[in-house]
C-alpha positions as CSV (number, residue, x, y, z in Angstrom):
1,X,72.5,11.5,-23.1
2,X,70.5,13.9,-25.2
3,X,71.5,14.5,-28.9
4,X,70.4,18.3,-28.4
5,X,69.3,20.3,-25.2
6,X,68.1,23.7,-25.2
7,X,67.3,25.3,-22.1
8,X,65.4,29.0,-22.4
9,X,67.1,29.7,-26.0
10,X,66.2,32.9,-27.2
11,X,67.0,34.9,-30.4
12,X,66.1,38.3,-31.9
13,X,66.9,39.9,-35.4
14,X,66.3,43.6,-34.9
15,X,62.5,43.6,-33.3
16,X,61.9,40.3,-34.6
17,X,62.0,37.5,-32.3
18,X,62.6,34.6,-33.9
19,X,63.3,31.9,-31.1
20,X,61.5,32.5,-27.8
21,X,62.6,30.7,-24.3
22,X,62.9,27.2,-26.3
23,X,63.1,24.4,-23.8
24,X,63.8,21.4,-25.9
25,X,65.3,17.9,-25.2
26,X,66.0,15.6,-28.5
27,X,66.9,12.3,-27.3
28,X,69.5,10.3,-28.7
29,X,68.9,7.3,-31.0
30,X,65.8,8.8,-32.4
31,X,64.3,10.4,-35.5
32,X,62.7,13.7,-34.3
33,X,61.0,15.6,-37.4
34,X,61.1,19.6,-36.8
35,X,57.9,21.2,-38.5
36,X,56.0,24.1,-38.5
37,X,55.2,27.1,-41.3
38,X,57.5,29.3,-42.8
39,X,59.3,32.0,-40.2
40,X,58.3,29.8,-37.6
41,X,62.0,29.9,-36.2
42,X,63.2,26.1,-37.6
43,X,66.1,27.5,-39.6
44,X,67.4,29.8,-37.1
45,X,67.0,27.1,-34.3
46,X,69.3,24.7,-36.7
47,X,71.6,27.6,-37.2
48,X,72.1,27.6,-33.9
49,X,72.9,24.0,-33.2
50,X,75.3,24.4,-35.9
51,X,77.2,27.3,-33.9
52,X,76.2,29.6,-37.2
53,X,74.1,31.9,-34.7
54,X,74.6,32.8,-31.3
55,X,71.5,32.9,-29.2
56,X,70.7,36.0,-27.1
57,X,70.1,34.2,-23.9
58,X,69.7,30.7,-23.2
59,X,72.2,27.5,-23.4
60,X,72.3,25.0,-25.9
61,X,74.2,21.4,-25.5
62,X,75.0,19.4,-28.6
63,X,76.1,15.7,-28.0
64,X,77.0,16.6,-24.5
65,X,79.0,19.6,-25.2
66,X,78.0,23.1,-24.7
67,X,77.8,25.4,-27.6
68,X,80.0,28.4,-26.4
69,X,82.3,28.9,-29.7
70,X,84.1,25.8,-29.3
71,X,83.5,23.9,-32.6
72,X,85.1,20.8,-32.3
73,X,81.5,18.9,-31.6
74,X,80.6,20.1,-35.2
75,X,83.1,17.2,-36.4
76,X,80.3,14.6,-35.1
77,X,77.7,16.4,-36.9
78,X,76.5,15.4,-40.7
79,X,74.6,18.4,-41.7
80,X,72.3,18.5,-45.1
81,X,71.2,22.1,-45.8
82,X,68.1,22.7,-47.9
83,X,70.0,24.1,-50.8
84,X,73.8,23.2,-50.8
85,X,76.2,25.7,-52.3
86,X,79.4,24.0,-53.6
87,X,82.4,25.8,-55.4
88,X,81.3,26.3,-59.1
89,X,84.8,25.7,-60.5
90,X,85.6,22.5,-58.7
91,X,84.4,19.0,-59.8
92,X,82.4,16.8,-57.3
93,X,85.8,14.7,-56.8
94,X,87.8,17.7,-55.7
95,X,85.0,18.9,-53.5
96,X,85.3,15.6,-51.7
97,X,89.2,15.5,-51.9
98,X,89.0,18.9,-50.2
99,X,86.4,17.9,-47.5
100,X,88.5,14.6,-46.8
101,X,91.4,16.5,-46.6
102,X,89.9,19.3,-43.8
103,X,88.6,16.0,-41.8
104,X,92.3,14.7,-41.4
105,X,93.4,10.9,-42.1
106,X,92.0,7.9,-40.6
107,X,88.5,9.2,-40.0
108,X,86.1,6.5,-40.6
109,X,83.6,7.1,-43.9
110,X,80.4,5.7,-45.3
111,X,80.3,5.8,-49.0
112,X,76.6,4.0,-49.1
113,X,75.1,6.9,-50.8
114,X,77.9,7.8,-53.5
115,X,77.6,4.2,-54.4
116,X,73.7,4.2,-54.1
117,X,73.1,7.2,-56.3
118,X,76.0,5.9,-58.7
119,X,77.7,9.2,-58.5
120,X,81.1,8.1,-59.8
121,X,80.4,9.0,-63.4
122,X,79.5,12.4,-62.4
123,X,82.3,13.5,-60.0
124,X,84.7,14.6,-62.7
125,X,82.4,16.9,-64.0
126,X,82.4,20.7,-63.0
127,X,79.9,21.3,-60.0
128,X,78.5,24.5,-62.2
129,X,77.4,21.5,-65.0
130,X,75.6,19.3,-62.7
131,X,71.7,19.1,-62.2
132,X,69.7,20.4,-59.2
133,X,69.0,16.7,-58.5
134,X,72.5,15.3,-58.9
135,X,73.9,18.5,-56.4
136,X,71.4,17.2,-54.0
137,X,72.8,13.7,-54.3
138,X,76.0,14.9,-53.5
139,X,74.8,17.2,-50.6
140,X,73.1,13.9,-49.1
141,X,76.3,11.7,-49.6
142,X,78.6,14.1,-47.9
143,X,76.4,14.8,-44.9
144,X,76.1,10.8,-44.4
145,X,80.1,10.2,-45.3
146,X,82.0,10.5,-41.9
147,X,79.4,8.5,-40.2
148,X,78.2,11.2,-37.8
149,X,76.6,10.8,-34.5
150,X,73.7,13.4,-35.1
151,X,72.7,14.3,-38.6
152,X,70.8,17.5,-39.5
153,X,68.8,17.4,-42.7
154,X,66.4,20.3,-43.9
155,X,64.4,19.4,-46.9
156,X,66.4,16.2,-47.7
157,X,64.2,14.5,-50.3
158,X,63.7,17.9,-52.3
159,X,64.5,17.8,-55.7
160,X,65.5,13.8,-55.6
161,X,63.8,11.4,-57.9
162,X,61.3,8.8,-56.7
163,X,64.4,6.2,-56.8
164,X,67.1,8.4,-55.1
165,X,64.2,9.2,-52.6
166,X,63.8,5.4,-51.7
167,X,67.6,5.0,-51.6
168,X,68.2,8.1,-49.2
169,X,65.3,6.6,-46.9
170,X,67.0,3.2,-47.2
171,X,70.3,4.9,-45.8
172,X,68.4,7.2,-43.3
173,X,67.0,3.9,-41.6
174,X,70.4,2.3,-41.7
175,X,71.9,5.1,-39.7
176,X,69.2,5.0,-37.2
177,X,69.7,1.3,-36.7
178,X,73.2,2.1,-35.9
179,X,72.5,4.9,-33.2
180,X,72.7,8.0,-34.6
181,X,70.3,10.8,-33.8
182,X,68.8,12.3,-36.7
183,X,66.8,16.2,-36.7
184,X,64.8,16.1,-39.8
185,X,63.2,19.3,-41.0
186,X,60.5,18.8,-43.6
187,X,57.6,20.2,-44.9
188,X,56.4,16.5,-46.7
189,X,54.5,15.6,-43.3
190,X,53.8,12.0,-44.8
191,X,57.8,11.5,-45.2
192,X,57.7,12.3,-41.3
193,X,54.7,10.4,-40.7
194,X,56.7,7.4,-42.2
195,X,60.2,7.8,-40.5
196,X,60.0,10.3,-37.5
197,X,59.9,8.6,-34.0
198,X,59.0,12.2,-32.3
199,X,58.0,15.5,-33.4
200,X,58.7,19.1,-32.7
201,X,56.3,21.8,-33.9
202,X,57.3,25.3,-33.8
203,X,55.4,28.3,-34.3
204,X,56.2,31.8,-33.7
205,X,59.5,30.9,-32.2
206,X,57.9,28.8,-29.5
207,X,57.7,24.9,-29.0
208,X,53.9,24.3,-29.4
209,X,54.3,20.7,-29.1
210,X,57.2,17.8,-28.5
211,X,56.7,14.3,-28.2
212,X,56.0,10.9,-30.1
213,X,53.8,11.3,-33.6
214,X,51.1,8.7,-31.9
215,X,50.8,11.2,-28.9
216,X,50.4,14.1,-31.5
217,X,47.7,12.3,-33.2
218,X,46.2,10.7,-29.9
219,X,45.9,14.5,-28.8
220,X,44.7,16.3,-32.3
221,X,41.9,13.3,-32.8
222,X,43.2,12.8,-36.4
223,X,45.1,9.7,-38.0
224,X,47.4,11.3,-40.0
225,X,50.6,13.7,-39.3
226,X,49.4,16.3,-42.4
227,X,45.7,16.9,-40.3
228,X,47.0,16.8,-36.8
229,X,49.6,19.3,-37.5
230,X,47.3,21.5,-39.2
231,X,45.1,21.3,-36.0
232,X,48.0,22.6,-34.4
233,X,48.4,25.5,-36.3
234,X,44.9,26.6,-36.4
235,X,44.8,26.4,-32.2
236,X,43.1,23.0,-32.0
237,X,45.1,21.3,-29.4
238,X,46.8,23.4,-27.2
């Protein structure tokens, strides 16, 4: 079973065609990097997978379930946005309690990032007083908390210090080892080169490449991902 399957997915906002007949199979149990320049369609694709945007055409399946308005599949997804927005008047502990209540009793949890980031002393403070880096740590911990089958991470290490970034990457490897599927959108191509199995390259709403990182390097003739992706953007490896 694929983690995500897209068939002819298209989306337009007014005159702007953001996704154009996207056909894509993201295999389960792998880390897939989602790359492309700004306005390539990455955010719209992610929001479509999450059910936050409804495509104008085509079909999306996530974890074997058709995305058609039934939101139950989202309970199996962990999502870390590029910039998380929490209720400013609540403490971190209250946010955690609220989300646990929404999930209901008996749901297995993974507190490895809460512990690894040593967030305990920060959780009693109001969200509005937390630094951007601490908010990012909390967002990461929440994405991993309920042992999701699919993780969708949008620029996850932005704002993390080097120590926290290392802890995050260790947890990323651990959840992949247990079989989770990971869609990782990032402009930090060195991180994708180190951790991703596959690359999806979006440009102008179309898939221009999808395959193993090593295949992209072979096709472009470059030995690092940054230069290989640059070649795709310049049309050097159709």
